[in-house]
C-alpha positions in Angstrom: 38.7 169.8 -96.7 40.7 172.2 -94.6 43.4 169.6 -94.0 43.6 168.9 -97.7 44.0 172.6 -98.5 46.7 173.1 -95.8 48.7 170.3 -97.2 48.7 172.1 -100.5 46.6 171.8 -103.6 47.4 171.8 -107.3 45.2 173.0 -110.1 44.4 169.4 -111.0 43.0 168.9 -107.5 40.2 171.4 -108.1 39.8 171.6 -111.9 39.0 168.6 -114.1 40.7 168.0 -117.4 39.2 170.4 -119.9 41.4 170.3 -123.0 38.9 168.1 -124.8 35.8 170.2 -123.9 34.3 172.6 -126.5 34.5 176.3 -125.7 34.2 179.8 -127.3 31.9 178.6 -130.1 29.5 180.9 -132.0 25.8 180.3 -131.4 25.3 178.7 -134.8 28.0 176.2 -134.1 26.6 175.5 -130.6 23.1 174.8 -132.1 24.6 172.6 -134.8 26.6 170.6 -132.3 24.2 170.5 -129.4 20.8 171.5 -130.7 20.3 173.8 -127.8 20.3 173.9 -124.0 18.4 170.9 -122.6 18.9 168.7 -125.6 20.1 165.1 -125.0 23.5 165.8 -126.5 23.9 168.9 -124.3 22.8 167.0 -121.2 25.3 164.3 -121.9 28.1 166.9 -122.1 26.9 168.5 -118.8 26.7 165.1 -117.1 30.3 164.3 -118.3 31.5 167.6 -116.8 29.7 166.9 -113.5 31.3 163.4 -113.4 34.8 164.9 -113.9 34.2 167.4 -111.1 32.8 164.7 -108.7 35.9 162.5 -109.4 38.4 165.1 -108.2 40.1 164.2 -105.0 39.3 167.5 -103.3 35.5 167.0 -103.8 35.4 163.4 -102.6 
């Protein structure tokens, strides 16, 4: 990892694409969309985020 960092890193090396992820939603919208933390829909979203992070070159 140190070698990768010394060669230089870009934002895209450490942060996944996030433009299509939901953010800043009121609680009512969150519950409507996800049903609550731990719901299958919420878990799928979290799994997608984890996959995006795991796919980044810096973390491989």
